[in-house]
Backbone as a ProteinNet text record, in pm:
[ID]
protein_1_A
[PRIMARY]
XXXXXXXXXXXXXXXXXXXXXXXXXXXXXXXXXXXXXXXXXXXXXXXXXXXXXXXXXXXXXXXXXXXXXXXXXXXXXXXXXXXXXXXXXXXXXXXXXXXXXXXXXXXXXXXXXXXXXXXXXXXXXXXXXXXXXXXXXXXXXXXXXXXXXXXXXXXXXXXXXXXXXXXXXXXXXXXXXXXXXXXXXXXXXXXXXXXXXXXXXXXXXXXXXXXXXXXXXXXXXXXXXXXXXXXXXXXXXXXXXXXXXXXXXXXXXXXXXXXXXXXXXXXXXXXXXXXXXXXXXXXXXXXXXXXXXXXXXXXXXXXXXXXXXXXXXX
[TERTIARY]
1372	1479	1541.4	1672.5	1773	1768.9	1699.4	1679	1736	1775.4	1825.2	1725	1691.1	1600.3	1690	1657.4	1735.1	1630	1631.3	1539.3	1603.4	1550.7	1640.8	1511.8	1622.8	1513.9	1486.3	1541.9	1555.4	1452.5	1403.9	1325.9	1176.1	1123.7	944.6	884.5	777.1	749.5	816.2	902.6	989.5	1042.1	1079.4	1051.7	987.1	903	756	746.5	827.1	817.1	875.5	833	904.2	979.7	1105.9	1190.4	1234.7	1248	1263.3	1146.8	1050	918	904.6	946.7	921.3	1021.8	1130.5	1214.5	1198.5	1135.8	1103.8	965.2	877.1	731.4	830.7	908.2	930.7	1037.2	1106.7	1157.7	1037.9	954.3	851.3	775.8	745.5	653.5	736.5	884.9	938.9	959	989.9	1042.5	914.8	817.7	663.3	632.2	709.8	656.5	773.6	859.1	956	1094.1	1102.8	1243.9	1357.4	1458.8	1584.9	1589.1	1566.2	1551.6	1601.1	1702.3	1749.3	1678.8	1684.2	1639	1746.3	1766.5	1887.2	1818.4	1841.9	1782.2	1917	1896.6	2050.2	1983.6	2112.1	2049.7	2076.3	2029.8	2043.8	2188.5	2281.3	2417.8	2466.8	2430.6	2503.4	2424.3	2305	2205.3	2259.3	2317.2	2355.4	2500.9	2612.9	2719.3	2661.4	2583.5	2546.5	2442.7	2355.8	2344.4	2398	2535.6	2611.7	2693.9	2738.2	2827.3	2750.4	2622.2	2510.4	2499.3	2474.3	2452.2	2595.6	2667.1	2817	2812.1	2741.8	2743.8	2693	2758.2	2705.6	2600	2564.1	2444.2	2343.9	2312.1	2190.5	2118.6	2001.9	1867	1836.1	1826.9	1784.5	1780.5	1740.8	1718.5	1586.3	1565.3	1418.6	1458.9	1418.7	1467	1350.8	1377.8	1245.9	1284.1	1234.4	1281.9	1195.2	1271.9	1204.8	1261.5	1166.6	1241.9	1408.5	1455.4	1572.2	1691.3	1638.5	1673.5	1611	1483.6	1466.8	1503.7	1572.4	1619.4	1758.1	1822.4	1951.9	1964.6	1865.6	1841.8	1821.6	1719.9	1718.1	1822.4	1894.7	2063.1	2135.6	2150.1	2220.5	2149.3	2022.3	1986.3	2005.6	1988.7	1995	2164.3	2215.5	2372.9	2419.3	2385.7	2409.2	2306.3	2218.8	2141.7	2049.2	2002.7	1929	1812.7	1698.9	1577.9	1591.9	1464.9	1422.7	1293	1283.5	1134.4	1125.3	1028	1022.4	890.9	994	867.6	872.8	728.1	699.9	730	823.4	843.8	876	876.8	870.2	755.6	757.4	681.3	578.6	674.2	555.9	523.2	677.9	628.8	624.1	676	641.6	673.8	751.7	806.4	704.9	701.1	592.7	453.1	423.2	287.5	270.8	367.4	399.5	370.4	436.2	451.9	305.6	235.2	133.8	133.9	262.6	264.6	196	116.1	55.1	118.4	92.2	160.4	157.6	96.7	102.3	221.4	320.2	444.4	417.1	311.1	303.2	227.8	121.1	59.6	187.9	277.6	368.7	455.6	498.8	557	492.2	367.8	294.8	277	234.4	241.9	400.4	495.4	624.2	665.6	617	674.6	618.4	494.4	397.6	393.2	474	453.1	554.4	557.7	635.1	725.4	864.8	929.3	894.8	903	868.5	975	995.7	1061	1006.7	1081	994.8	1110.8	1071.9	1194.5	1255.9	1386.9	1452.4	1535.9	1539.4	1611.2	1739	1834	1946.1	2006.7	2052.9	2088.2	2268.8	2322	2457.9	2519.5	2438	2476	2440.3	2382.8	2314.1	2165.4	2163.3	2014.2	1913.2	1783.3	1709.4	1552	1453.1	1341.6	1214.3	1219.8	1156.4	1140.4	1241.6	1256.2	1358.4	1417.7	1493.4	1434.1	1484.8	1430	1522.2	1454.6	1544.7	1456.6	1503.4	1391.9	1326.4	1158.9	1084.9	1106.3	1098.9	1120.8	1305.4	1382.9	1508.2	1491.2	1459.3	1423.6	1361.7	1254.7	1174.3	1242.1	1338.4	1401.5	1476	1566	1672.4	1606.1	1478.4	1439.9	1396.1	1331.1	1303	1424.6	1520.8	1611.6	1690.9	1633.1	1702.4	1601.4	1495.3	1429.9	1446.8	1455.4	1487.7	1364.5	1337.4	1212.4	1243.9	1191.1	1220.1	1115.3	1005.7	911	829	780.2	673.4	609.5	533.3	455.5	526.3	634.8	733.9	805.3	816.8	895.8	761.3	638.8	530.9	505.5	523.5	494.9	628.9	727.9	834.9	839.2	789.3	721	647.1	545.4	444	513.8	596.5	651.6	785.3	806.7	896.2	827.4	729.5	626.4	581.8	571.5	486.2	620.1	729.2	841.5	879.2	876.1	886.9	810.9	688.1	572.6	574.1	622.7	668.4	787.4	881	1006.9	1036.7	998.8	1016.5	1143	1191.5	1339	1267.8	1394	1369.3	1513.2	1547.3	1640.7	1633.4	1750.8	1765.1	1799	1747.7	1748.2	1765.9	1864.1	1840.3	1825.2	1730.3	1711.9	1687.1	1696.3	1703.3	1637.2	1510.5	1414	1334.7	1335.8	1226.9	1262.4	1379.4	1399.5	1379.7	1360.7	1342	1442.9	1483.5	1598.5	1545.2	1541.4	1479.2	1573.1	1585.7	1617.2	1514.5	1480.5	1367.3	1376.8	1351.1	1329.8	1205.3	1256.6	1168.2	1152.4	1089.2	1059.6	1108.6	1070.9	1091.5	1122.2	1164.4	1212.6	1178.2	1108	1112.6	1113.7	1220.4	1219.2	1182.7	1088.2	1025.6	1068.4	1081.3	1094.6	941.2	884.8	768.3	693.4	592.6	532	431.1	418.5	319	151.7	138.9	-35.5	-122.6	-219.8	-339.7	-356.2	-228.3	-229.5	-192.7	-191.9	-151.8	3.8	35.6	174.8	289.2	217.1	326.2	418.3	343.4	390.7	348.9	441.5	404.6	262.6	167.1	101.7	155.6	207.5	291.8	409.5	510.6	654.9	689	619.1	662.2	640.8	621.6	578.5	702.5	818	941.2	952.7	885.3	913.8	957.9	1043.2	1004.5	918.8	909.8	802.9	869.8	905.9	932.2	863.5	891.8	775.1	871.1	827.7	872.8	772.5	797.4	691.2	766.1	661	713.7	766.2	834.5	864.2	702.1	718.5	602.7	634.5	514.1	543.7	420.3	475.1	347.1	259.1	140.2	1.2	13.3	120.3	101.5	147.8	299.1	289.5	208.1	109.6	-5.5	-76.3	-117.3	-185.1	-166.2	13.9	42.1	50.1	60.3	47.5	-96.1	-194.2	-345.6	-361.5	-307.6	-317.2	-244.2	-134.8	-60.3	-130.3	-235.3	-293.8	-414.7	-471.6	-583.3	-552.7	-368	-371.8	-369.7	-386.8	-420	-312.9	-188.2	-52.4	-59.6	-134.5	-113.4	-179.5	-319.7	-400.6	-352.3	-241.3	-190.1	-139.4	-186.1	-147.3	41.8	72.1	230.5	304.8	257.1	332.6	384.1	476.5	487	525.5	475.9	450.7	565.2	633.4	690.4	695	722.7	731.2	830.4	952.9	1045.5	1140.3	1213.8	1322.3	1407.2	1477	1622	1555.9	1651.5	1650.5	1780	1795.5	1953.7	1953	1998.6	1987.6	2120.1	2117.6	2222	2186.8	2237.6	2216	2334.1	2307.2	2413.8	2461	2384.6	2430.6	2387.7	2474.8	2442.7	2542.2	2423.6	2492.3	2589.8	2672.2	2787.2	2722.8	2595.5	2516.4	2419.4	2385.6	2275.8	2230.7	2126.8	2107.1	1962.2	1998.8	1908.1	1867.5	1718	1677.6	1673.9	1736.1	1679.2	1643.8	1532.7	1442.6	1488.5	1434.1	1433.1	1565.4	1669.3	1784.1	1863.3	1894.2	1955.9	2070.8	2116.6	2271.5	2302.3	2408.5	2503.3	2426.9	2387.4	2339.2	2471.3	2471	2581.6	2511.8	2623.1	2580.9	2500	2592.1	2519.3	2454	2330.1	2270.7	2186.4	2253.9	2183.7	2108.7	1966.1	1911.3	1821.6	1834	1819.8	1692.8	1607.8	1563.3	1589.3	1596.8	1688.3	1517.3	1448.3	1366	1352	1251.7	1265.3	1401.3	1484.9	1592.7	1649.7	1525.5	1506.3	1445	1460.3	1406.1	1336.9	1184	1103.9	1007.9	996.3	914.8	758.3	676	534.9	421.4	290.4	206	162.6	178.7	130	36.2	29.9	-34.5	-40.9	32.3	19.7	52	189.7	222.4	135.5	80	-14.7	-142.5	-184.7	-277.6	-242.9	-131.2	-84	-127.6	-189	-223.6	-107.2	-112.7	-17.7	27.1	-68.2	-44	39.2	37	105.4	283.3	291.3	443.9	497.6	502.4	538.2	676.3	725	892.7	896.2	1044.1	1097.2	1077.8	1020	966.2	1089.2	1042.7	1135.4	1217.8
4166.4	4118.7	4019.3	4003.5	3881.5	3804.9	3671.4	3561.2	3462.2	3362.1	3238.4	3164.9	3056.1	2978.7	2835.9	2813.6	2714	2616.3	2502.3	2382.5	2261.9	2228.6	2145.6	2017.4	1903.5	1781.1	1699.9	1721.2	1650.7	1717.7	1839.5	1885.7	1871.6	1783.8	1732.9	1689.7	1834.1	1818.8	1751.1	1806.5	1817.2	1646.1	1579.5	1464.8	1345.2	1417.5	1349.8	1415	1514.3	1587.7	1558.3	1579.6	1586.6	1664.2	1658.6	1808.1	1835	1795.2	1823.4	1929.1	1868.3	1943.8	2035.2	2023.9	2157.9	2304.6	2235.7	2333.7	2401.7	2327.3	2425.8	2487	2444.2	2529.9	2679.6	2653.3	2793.5	2860	2830.8	2904.3	2970.6	2913.6	2953.6	3050.2	3046.2	3147.8	3266.9	3269	3365.6	3466.7	3373.7	3457	3500.7	3437.5	3513.8	3643.9	3635.2	3772.8	3900.7	3880.8	3929.1	3966.9	3831.6	3825.4	3728.8	3781.3	3678.8	3595.8	3451	3367.9	3239.1	3131.9	3028.6	2942.6	2838.4	2740.5	2631.2	2578.4	2478.8	2385.4	2253.1	2163.9	2095.7	2096.8	2056.2	1985.6	1891.4	1835.1	1924.7	1866.6	1938.4	1965.8	1898.4	1939.1	2052.3	2033.2	2132.4	2277.5	2285.6	2414.9	2546.3	2506.2	2632.4	2701.7	2642.7	2658.4	2762.6	2680.6	2728.6	2882.7	2883.6	3010.8	3104.3	3078.9	3189.6	3194.4	3131	3153.9	3266.5	3243.1	3337.3	3447.9	3477.4	3585.5	3697.3	3656.2	3734	3788.6	3757.5	3767	3968.7	4018.7	4190.2	4190.2	4100	4071.1	4020	3996.1	3917.3	4027.7	4020.6	4086	4027.1	3916.9	3792.9	3641.8	3576.1	3448.6	3352.8	3275.5	3207.8	3083	3048.3	2913.7	2844.3	2698.7	2595.4	2518.2	2485.9	2339.7	2380.1	2333.5	2332.2	2431.7	2467.1	2570.1	2592.9	2489.7	2521.4	2595.5	2539.2	2591.8	2716.8	2740.8	2914.9	2962.5	2927.7	3012.7	3070.7	2956.1	2945.2	3073.4	3062.8	3170.5	3287.4	3293.4	3449.1	3492.3	3424.4	3486.7	3534	3462.9	3482.8	3636.4	3633.7	3724.4	3857.8	3831.5	3960.1	3996.2	3912.1	3956.1	4020	3990.4	4027.3	4155.3	4182.8	4301.2	4252.9	4144.4	4105.6	4014.3	4014.7	3993.8	3824.9	3799.2	3663.7	3621.9	3509.5	3436.6	3322.1	3289.1	3154.8	3054	2926.9	2841.4	2768.1	2730.9	2636.9	2497.1	2397.9	2268.3	2201.9	2257.3	2165.9	2114.8	2102.2	2026.4	2171.3	2245.5	2364.2	2468.6	2497.1	2629.6	2777	2773.6	2879.6	3037.4	3032	3182.1	3222.8	3115.4	3111.6	3185.4	3096	3116.3	3260.9	3328.3	3450.5	3550.2	3530.2	3607.2	3589.2	3462.1	3459.7	3409.7	3331.5	3262	3158.2	3080.8	2933.3	2873	2758.3	2659.6	2551	2577.4	2471.8	2527.1	2412.6	2467	2529.3	2469.2	2512	2665.6	2654.2	2811	2914	2890	2989.1	3037	2971.7	3007.1	3123.1	3148.8	3217.4	3353.9	3324.1	3419	3507.1	3446.2	3504.8	3564.3	3542.3	3593.4	3712.9	3724.3	3840.1	3946.5	3889.1	3977.3	4099.8	4149.5	4272.7	4258.9	4295.8	4294.7	4418.4	4366.2	4404.3	4414.2	4477.4	4490.9	4444.5	4316.9	4277	4258.4	4247.1	4259.5	4086.9	4088.7	3959.1	3983.8	3895.6	3884.8	3843.8	3814.9	3757.3	3749.3	3638.8	3571.5	3597.1	3653.2	3680	3677.3	3763.2	3781.6	3715.5	3563.2	3479.1	3516.8	3557.2	3552.6	3453.3	3491	3401	3454.4	3366.9	3452.2	3412.1	3278.2	3244.7	3271.7	3183.1	3212.2	3118.7	3162.8	3101.1	3064.1	2967.9	2884.3	2803.8	2799.9	2691.1	2637.8	2553.3	2461.8	2352.8	2381.8	2280.7	2216.2	2323.8	2311.4	2253.5	2301.6	2242.4	2058.3	2073.9	1913.2	1819	1905.9	1812.1	1770.3	1884	1888.3	1773.6	1775.1	1670.7	1531.8	1497.4	1404.4	1328.7	1445.4	1410.1	1358.9	1407.2	1412.6	1250.5	1167.1	1041.4	947.1	993.9	896.7	897.2	793.8	793.3	830.2	919.5	896.7	969.9	918.2	973.6	1049.6	1120	1154.3	1256.5	1320.8	1442.1	1382.5	1261.9	1201	1147.8	1093.3	1024	1138.6	1225.1	1357.1	1413.7	1413.9	1447.4	1348.2	1213	1117.8	1130.6	1120.8	1168.1	1280.1	1398.3	1500	1471.2	1411.2	1357.3	1270.9	1162.7	1109.6	1193.3	1292.7	1333.9	1443.9	1512.7	1582.4	1518.9	1401.6	1312.1	1288.8	1279.3	1246.5	1404.9	1500.5	1605.3	1641.8	1622.9	1658.2	1550.5	1436.6	1367.8	1404.2	1423.8	1476.3	1668.9	1747	1886.3	1913	2027.8	2092.7	2200.5	2262.9	2347.5	2410.4	2532.1	2614.3	2749.7	2851.7	2975.8	3053.8	3175.7	3246.9	3436.5	3478	3648.9	3717.7	3789.6	3852.3	3993.2	4073.4	4240.3	4220.3	4323	4318.7	4442	4556.9	4674.1	4742.1	4746.8	4831.4	4746.9	4607.5	4501.8	4450.4	4405.4	4288.8	4205.2	4080.5	4026.4	3864.5	3817	3668.6	3556	3442.8	3362.8	3228	3117.2	2990.6	2942.7	2893.7	2862.7	2736.5	2694.2	2558	2571.7	2725.4	2732.3	2880.2	2916.7	3079.2	3066.8	3127.3	3149.3	3318.2	3370	3473.6	3477.7	3545.8	3538.2	3657.9	3644.9	3743.4	3815.3	3881.1	3949	3879	3933.4	3848.2	3727.3	3619	3517.3	3578.2	3500.5	3532.2	3421.2	3440.4	3315.2	3218.6	3115.9	3017	2895.4	2754.5	2662.1	2633.3	2670	2629.3	2776.9	2841.6	2982.8	3034.4	3103.3	3194.5	3355.8	3419.8	3546.5	3584.9	3668.6	3700.8	3821.4	3914.2	4022.8	4031.5	4042.1	4064.9	4216.3	4297	4471.3	4539.3	4419.5	4520.2	4599.5	4582.3	4620.7	4564.8	4436.8	4427.5	4259.4	4208.9	4064.2	4034.4	3893	3822.9	3741.1	3804.6	3740.6	3652.8	3521.4	3477.5	3351.7	3329.9	3277.1	3173.7	3060.3	2973.1	2955.9	2931.2	2936.3	2787.5	2760.3	2585.9	2497.8	2384.3	2316.6	2196.5	2137.3	1965.9	1910.8	1803.2	1716	1789.4	1780.4	1825.3	2023	2064.7	2221.1	2239.9	2106	2108.1	2076.2	1995.3	1940.8	2021.1	2135.7	2247.6	2348.8	2359.6	2473.3	2421.3	2283.1	2255.9	2240.5	2213.4	2258.3	2388.5	2482.1	2636.5	2674.5	2612.2	2652.1	2576.6	2449.5	2383	2487.5	2556.4	2652.7	2812.4	2819.4	2956.4	3060.9	3003.5	3084.5	3095.1	3086.5	3093.4	3166.1	3328.6	3457.3	3457.1	3333.4	3328.1	3213.7	3156.3	3044.5	3123.8	3075.8	3157.6	3159.8	3071.2	3027.9	3103.2	3182.3	3216.9	3399.4	3454.3	3576.8	3604.9	3748.7	3765.8	3947.5	3959.1	4122.1	4118.2	4251.5	4291.2	4381	4340.2	4427.5	4445.9	4498.7	4529.6	4440.8	4454.3	4367.6	4276.9	4142.4	4077.5	4036.5	4045.2	4000.2	3888.2	3758.2	3597.5	3594.2	3595.4	3506.8	3388.1	3280.8	3143.6	3123.8	3170.9	3148.1	3010.6	2926.9	2783.9	2685.5	2742.9	2663.7	2487.8	2404.7	2266.6	2272.4	2231.2	2187.4	2118.9	2053.9	2011.7	2064.2	2170.1	2252.9	2302.8	2276.7	2332.2	2408.2	2486.4	2615.8	2546.3	2613.3	2580.9	2692.1	2731.3	2855.3	2805.4	2859.8	2815.5	2667.4	2589.3	2450.3	2357.1	2404.8	2362.1	2343	2280.5	2241.5	2271.6	2378.7	2444.1	2438.9	2390.4	2436.2	2584.5	2624.5	2729.2	2773.4	2905.8	3010.3	3053.7	3087.1	3142.2	3273.3	3343.2	3471.7	3491.2	3539.9	3553.7	3656.8	3766.5	3893.4	3880.2	3903.5	3887.4	4033.2	4060.7	4192.3	4181.2	4271	4275	4374.6	4361.7	4442.8	4475.5	4610.8	4624.4	4663.8	4585.2	4614.9	4586.4	4524.9	4492.7	4357.8	4251	4181.2	4181	4165.3	4221.6	4095.9	4090	3974.5	3942.8	3882.6	3881.6	3830.8	3918.7	3876.5	3887	3823.2	3876.2	4027	4043.3	4183.1	4257	4391.6	4447.3	4401.9	4291.6	4275.8	4365	4384.8	4494	4610.8	4688.4	4791.2	4757.5	4617.2	4590.7	4572.3	4574.7	4563.9	4737.4	4760.5	4861.1	4949.8	5051	5133.5	5144.2	5133.2	5098	4972.8	4842.3	4743.1	4779	4880.8	4885.6	4998.2	4957.8	5053.4	5057.4	5183.1	5177.4	5054.4	5028.2	4934	4994.1	4884.3	4922.1	5008.2	5082.6	5109.6	5013.9
-94.7	1.9	-65.2	20.5	-42.6	77.5	49.4	201.8	143.3	274.4	223.5	325.1	299	376.2	427.8	552.7	642.4	688.8	631.4	682.9	763.8	869.5	964.3	950.9	865.5	836.1	945.2	1032.7	1163.9	1249.8	1248.9	1342.2	1299.2	1391.4	1414.7	1305.3	1235.8	1089.4	1000.8	979.2	854.5	835.9	978.6	946.3	862.3	866.8	790.8	667.5	625.5	513.9	406.3	260.6	146.1	104.4	179.2	209.3	36.1	-96.7	-192.4	-230	-227.5	-259.9	-151.7	-79.3	42	20.1	-30.7	-72.7	-214.2	-311.8	-406.3	-392.7	-317.9	-268.1	-199.2	-97.6	-45.1	-158.2	-220.7	-335.8	-433.3	-461.8	-580.2	-483.9	-332.2	-264.1	-296.9	-215	-186.7	-332.8	-429.4	-549.8	-623.3	-621	-657.4	-606.4	-475.9	-392.8	-401.3	-472.7	-533.8	-458.4	-404.7	-324.7	-372	-391.4	-430.6	-322	-337.2	-213.5	-277.6	-192	-204.4	-83.5	-70.4	5.6	37.7	144.5	143.9	278.5	261.8	358.2	422.1	561.3	629.2	730.3	804.9	914.3	1046.3	1166.4	1288.3	1320.2	1287	1296	1237.6	1110.9	997.2	1009.4	1065.3	1003.6	1087.2	1209.5	1279.3	1223.2	1197.8	1118.3	998.9	931.7	805.1	808.3	921.4	926.3	978.2	1058.7	1105.8	984.2	901.5	825.4	679.5	670.7	596	632.5	743.1	836	821.5	810.3	789.2	661.6	548.4	408.7	435.2	328	330.3	213.9	139	51.6	128.3	231.2	268.8	381.6	354.4	443.8	532.2	499.7	649.5	608.7	715.7	695.1	723.2	679.6	709.5	769.6	868	946.3	980.9	961.2	986.4	1054.4	1149.3	1281	1368.2	1465.1	1635.8	1689.2	1827.7	1898.9	1924.2	1940.4	1932.7	1846.5	1686.8	1586.7	1569.6	1589.2	1599	1709.4	1821.9	1895.4	1836.6	1784.6	1755.8	1608	1549.3	1422.6	1482.5	1564.6	1628.6	1695	1746.4	1794.9	1717.1	1602.4	1496.6	1415.3	1386	1331.1	1412.7	1551.8	1633.5	1642.2	1623.6	1643.3	1534.3	1436.8	1267.2	1216	1276.5	1222.5	1125.9	1106.9	974.2	1021.2	919.4	983.6	946.7	1047.3	1078	1035	925.8	907.8	964.4	1045.5	1120.9	1093.2	1022.2	985.7	1110.9	1169.7	1257.8	1211.4	1259.3	1257.4	1359.1	1492.6	1575.9	1679.4	1831.6	1914.3	1959.5	1995	2084.7	1962.3	1902.2	1828.6	1913.3	1978.9	2108.5	2039.4	1993.3	1916.5	1819.1	1717.7	1627.7	1657.2	1755.5	1814.1	1868.7	1948.1	1984	1847	1749	1617.5	1540.3	1571.4	1515.1	1356.4	1348.7	1222.2	1235.9	1110.4	1103.5	1114.9	1224	1233.8	1146.4	1058.6	890.3	868.7	818.8	752.8	599.2	554.9	409.3	390.8	475.8	500	564.4	644.2	698.2	541.7	467.9	375	308.9	262.4	193.9	290	437.3	490.6	493.4	538	539.8	407.7	295.4	150.9	138.3	177.6	150.8	259.3	390.2	500	499.7	626.6	661.8	774.3	781.3	899.3	983.4	1119.4	1242.3	1366.8	1425.2	1556.6	1670.1	1721.8	1861.9	1968.8	2097.4	2181.4	2191.2	2238.3	2274.9	2385.8	2477.9	2615.6	2593.5	2716.1	2720.7	2863.9	2893	3007.7	3006	3064.7	3089	2985.4	2889.3	2730.8	2620.4	2668.2	2576.6	2531.9	2433.6	2377.3	2410.4	2426.9	2422.4	2363.4	2293.2	2270.2	2372.6	2440.5	2507.1	2654.5	2734.6	2884.2	2929.9	3024.1	3126.1	3234.7	3255.1	3389	3463.8	3583.4	3702.4	3806.3	3854.8	3941.1	3895.9	3889.6	3813.5	3672.9	3601.5	3455.3	3435.5	3475.5	3476	3515.7	3598	3651.4	3569.8	3511.1	3394.7	3283	3236.9	3077.5	3150.1	3234.6	3285.5	3293.4	3352.3	3360.8	3204.3	3129.2	2982.7	2894.5	2958.1	2829.1	2842.3	2989.4	3005	2908	2911.3	2804.9	2663.7	2593.7	2422.4	2354.3	2261.8	2180.9	2028.5	1925	1806.5	1713.7	1767.9	1695.3	1802.6	1756.2	1821.4	1935.1	1896.5	1989.1	2080.8	2063.5	2158.2	2260.1	2219.6	2287.8	2386	2386.2	2429	2574.7	2523.9	2645.9	2726.2	2670.1	2745.5	2852.1	2793.6	2903.1	2983.2	2944.5	3047.6	3160.1	3121.9	3244.9	3334.2	3233.7	3318.4	3436.2	3391.8	3467.6	3602.7	3575	3677.4	3779.7	3729.5	3802.2	3870.5	3836.2	3903.2	3990.8	3976.9	4096.4	4235.9	4190.7	4289.3	4390.5	4304.7	4352.6	4311.6	4369.8	4327.1	4418.8	4359.4	4410.1	4475.6	4570.9	4672.2	4667	4649.5	4634.5	4699.7	4763.2	4773.5	4638.1	4618.3	4544.8	4607.3	4573.6	4607	4472.2	4476.1	4305.2	4375	4253.2	4245.7	4098.7	4115.8	3991.6	4029.1	3933.7	3968.2	4088.8	4162.1	4288.4	4371.5	4367.6	4476.2	4492.9	4640.6	4648.5	4783	4747.4	4843.9	4804.5	4966.3	4940.1	5017.2	4908.9	4948.5	4886.2	4938	4908	4814.2	4705.2	4602	4532.5	4463.6	4366.9	4224.5	4206.2	4032	4021.7	3943.2	3884.4	3726.6	3666.8	3523.3	3474.2	3355.5	3344.5	3206.6	3160.7	2983.3	2930.1	2761.5	2687.8	2678.1	2778.7	2754.1	2845.3	2922.1	3019.8	2937	3010.9	2949.4	2924.3	2828.5	2800.9	2873.1	2897.2	2937.3	2853.4	2815.6	2756.1	2809.5	2777.9	2848.6	2811.7	2740.8	2670.2	2741.1	2785.8	2852.7	2710.7	2659.6	2587	2553.8	2506.5	2499.3	2386.7	2434.7	2322.6	2261.5	2316.6	2253.7	2296.9	2210.9	2192	2192.7	2211.3	2201.8	2321.6	2477.7	2577.1	2646.9	2602.3	2677.6	2814.9	2847.9	2974.5	2985	3082	3116.7	3182	3193.8	3300.5	3384.3	3502.7	3616.3	3709.4	3708.6	3812.6	3887.5	4023.5	4117.2	4161.4	4208.7	4260.7	4411.7	4518.5	4683.5	4665.3	4792.1	4817.3	4803.8	4735.7	4685.5	4735.3	4767	4766.4	4687.1	4673.4	4524.2	4520.8	4610.7	4574.7	4513.4	4583.1	4528.2	4377	4329.1	4194.2	4114.5	4179.2	4128.2	4053.2	4179.7	4167.7	4073.1	4067.4	3994	3815.3	3810	3699.8	3603.5	3689.8	3648	3618.6	3672.7	3696.2	3559.5	3511.3	3397	3294.1	3273.5	3136.6	3172.3	3250.6	3262.7	3192	3170.6	3142.6	3269.9	3395.6	3507.6	3611.4	3556.9	3661.3	3752.3	3697.4	3805.6	3893.7	3871.6	4000.3	4117.7	4052.5	4163.1	4290.4	4412	4509.3	4572.7	4512.6	4519.8	4437.9	4360.3	4234	4263.6	4228.9	4248.5	4132	4065.7	3934.4	3935.9	3858.3	3838.7	3664.2	3653.9	3482.6	3497.6	3543.1	3517.2	3392.6	3323.9	3256.8	3280.3	3419	3426	3536.5	3557.7	3666.8	3707.4	3819.5	3880.8	3980.1	3924.1	4023.6	4064.6	4196.4	4291.7	4339.9	4317.8	4388.7	4499.2	4633.2	4705.7	4775.4	4731.4	4774.3	4634.4	4539.6	4416.5	4439.6	4365.3	4348.1	4253.1	4239.9	4129.6	3994	4017.1	3892.3	3874.5	3925.7	3886.7	3710.6	3700.7	3567	3547.5	3472.5	3403.8	3292.1	3221.8	3091.3	3003.2	2914.5	2798.3	2659.8	2641.9	2536.4	2509.3	2576.2	2617.6	2608.1	2605.5	2603.8	2747.7	2774.5	2947.8	2970.5	3054.7	3061.2	3205.2	3220.3	3370.2	3409.2	3562.2	3623.4	3693.1	3645.4	3694.7	3811.7	3928.3	4051.2	4037.3	3937.7	3943.6	3770.4	3772.7	3627.9	3607.7	3515.8	3471.5	3350.9	3360	3264.7	3193	3085.6	3037.4	2881.4	2912.6	2786.7	2680.6	2571.8	2440.9	2390.7	2417.3	2322.4	2184.8	2107.9	1971	1854.7	1939.3	1863.6	1766.5	1768.2	1674.9	1558.7	1436.4	1325.7	1290.9	1278.4	1196.2	1112.9	1022.8	920.2	989.4	991.4	1032.3	898.2	909.4	866.1	784.1	665.1	664.4	691.8	766.4	835.8	995.6	1023.3	1175.7	1277.2	1243.1	1320.7	1329.8	1211.4	1263.4	1349.3	1374.7	1437.7	1587.9	1621.4	1776.3	1829	1929.3	1974.3	2047.5	2010.4	2038.8	2191.9	2289	2429.9	2452.3	2395.2	2387	2372.5	2286.8	2278.3	2404.6	2492.8	2592.2	2595.6	2639.4	2703.8	2808.4	2813.5	2910.9	3036.2	3136.6	3259.6	3364.1	3413.3	3507.3	3588.7
[MASK]
++++++++++++++++++++++++++++++++++++++++++++++++++++++++++++++++++++++++++++++++++++++++++++++++++++++++++++++++++++++++++++++++++++++++++++++++++++++++++++++++++++++++++++++++++++++++++++++++++++++++++++++++++++++++++++++++++++++++++++++++++++++++++++++++++++++++++++++++++++++++++++++++++++++++++++++++++++++++++

């Protein structure tokens, strides 16, 4: 394959990495595996325009992106829109998409796995046409991200500390709002403290990422209006990977979700793949089964049981 590597030197792990050495190692790993490969290091502001330019070239089979979840989300969007393959080097704080793809979290090991890997087709989702690989959320999560962004931090550890402070702030000041939703033939209006729609249902893990990206289903979660104690209980269940067991959480697995916020505040926010964005009054969320090409470990696709690769839910 003809591939180009894009590494965000401002992303998490890369901040403390010898990027010249990493660039050379990446080129060696992919070329030894038989690929036509060039690696380029960019700043966070430069990397997305550079990937967009490369993806439009006729001679490119795919891109390999290294950085945090924001960089990887943007790279996935670019790869999906241009029909090319994506390789993920997990250099961020959470690396949620890489975990779902079972890419090694060590940035050096990831190079060898991707270089000797194979192309698989996985699901990607979109909200009002904007693609996302992890989740769309409103309510508790959006408020926590807004609080976290108010703190200044320069490192992965600093981001974790800021997230902890923000989470505590949300526990004592949880939001509550109305939503109308339509999913799997069901229409309902209810008051909630949180909404989350994920690209494939969350697995039983504390970080809330999908174990399987080929189910053909969204994960649709709502939480009833919560008081501080209820938020604390929900947080504990999240850390235990037991969100489904929380009595205040409703779970559905549709292929599409339509949301309407009848009393939307002018400054209301949502979060898509970790990015805080203005919340629109009407949001249509769709799954696009098997439309994203990704590099995965050789033989991994065959290990996924055929029963897990279902048709989109009715």
